[in-house]
C-alpha positions as CSV (number, residue, x, y, z in Angstrom):
1,W,35.4,3.6,171.2
2,E,38.8,3.5,172.9
3,T,39.4,-0.2,171.9
4,A,38.6,0.5,168.3
5,A,40.9,3.5,168.3
6,A,43.7,1.5,170.0
7,V,43.4,-1.3,167.3
8,V,43.5,1.3,164.5
9,A,46.5,3.0,166.1
10,R,48.4,-0.3,166.4
11,F,47.6,-1.9,163.1
12,F,47.1,1.0,160.7
13,P,50.1,3.3,160.2
14,G,48.1,5.0,157.5
15,A,44.9,4.5,155.5
16,S,43.2,6.2,152.6
17,D,39.8,4.9,153.6
18,V,38.2,4.7,157.0
19,F,34.9,3.2,158.1
20,L,32.9,4.9,160.8
21,A,30.0,3.2,162.7
22,T,28.1,3.7,165.9
23,G,29.4,1.9,168.9
24,R,26.0,2.1,170.6
25,N,24.3,-0.6,168.4
26,Y,26.4,-3.3,166.9
27,P,24.8,-4.4,163.5
28,D,26.4,-1.7,161.3
29,A,29.8,-2.1,162.9
30,L,29.6,-5.9,162.8
31,A,28.6,-6.0,159.1
32,G,31.1,-3.2,158.2
33,G,33.8,-4.9,160.2
34,A,33.8,-7.9,157.9
35,Y,34.1,-5.7,154.9
36,A,36.8,-3.5,156.5
37,G,38.8,-6.5,157.5
38,R,38.6,-8.0,154.0
39,D,39.9,-4.8,152.5
40,R,42.3,-4.1,155.4
41,R,40.7,-0.8,156.2
42,P,40.3,0.6,159.7
43,L,36.9,0.8,161.4
44,L,36.3,3.5,164.0
45,L,33.4,3.9,166.3
46,T,31.4,6.9,167.4
47,K,28.6,7.5,169.9
48,G,25.3,9.5,169.8
49,G,26.6,12.9,170.9
50,G,29.6,13.2,168.6
51,L,33.0,11.8,167.9
52,T,34.9,10.5,170.9
53,L,38.4,11.9,171.6
54,P,40.1,8.6,170.6
55,T,38.2,8.4,167.4
56,R,38.9,12.1,166.6
57,G,42.6,11.5,167.3
58,Q,42.8,8.6,164.9
59,L,40.9,10.4,162.2
60,V,43.3,13.4,162.4
61,R,46.3,11.1,162.4
62,L,45.1,9.0,159.4
63,D,43.7,12.0,157.4
64,P,41.7,9.7,155.2
65,A,40.7,10.6,151.6
66,R,37.3,8.9,152.2
67,T,35.3,8.1,155.3
68,W,32.6,5.5,154.8
69,I,29.6,6.1,157.2
70,L,27.9,2.9,158.1
71,G,24.2,3.2,158.8
72,G,21.8,6.0,158.3
73,P,21.3,9.2,160.3
74,A,19.6,7.3,163.1
75,A,22.9,5.5,163.7
76,V,25.4,8.2,162.8
77,S,23.7,11.6,163.0
78,D,24.1,14.4,160.5
79,A,25.7,16.4,163.4
80,I,28.4,13.7,163.6
81,V,28.9,13.8,159.8
82,N,29.2,17.6,160.0
83,E,31.7,17.3,162.9
84,L,33.7,14.8,160.8
85,W,33.7,17.0,157.8
86,W,34.9,20.1,159.8
87,L,37.5,18.0,161.5
88,L,39.1,16.7,158.3
89,A,38.6,19.9,156.3
90,T,40.2,22.2,158.7
91,K,43.2,20.2,159.8
């Protein structure tokens, strides 16, 4: 989580789209990473209980117009999606 956020902080001064995947199981992030890299869009990671502080910080900083959730609710829960929505809607 911290490494992904550090990479985004270093290489993305801004972004209109962000990809979000779980960092607990790699297939979604691995597949999404290729697509994100091709389109030069950042990929951030989350964990089961919610958004990590580094991920939250980068989402607030970037204030993306779209956040692409990689994987279904078993990978990125509805609670995390709701947390993401409130984070970006109330900033």
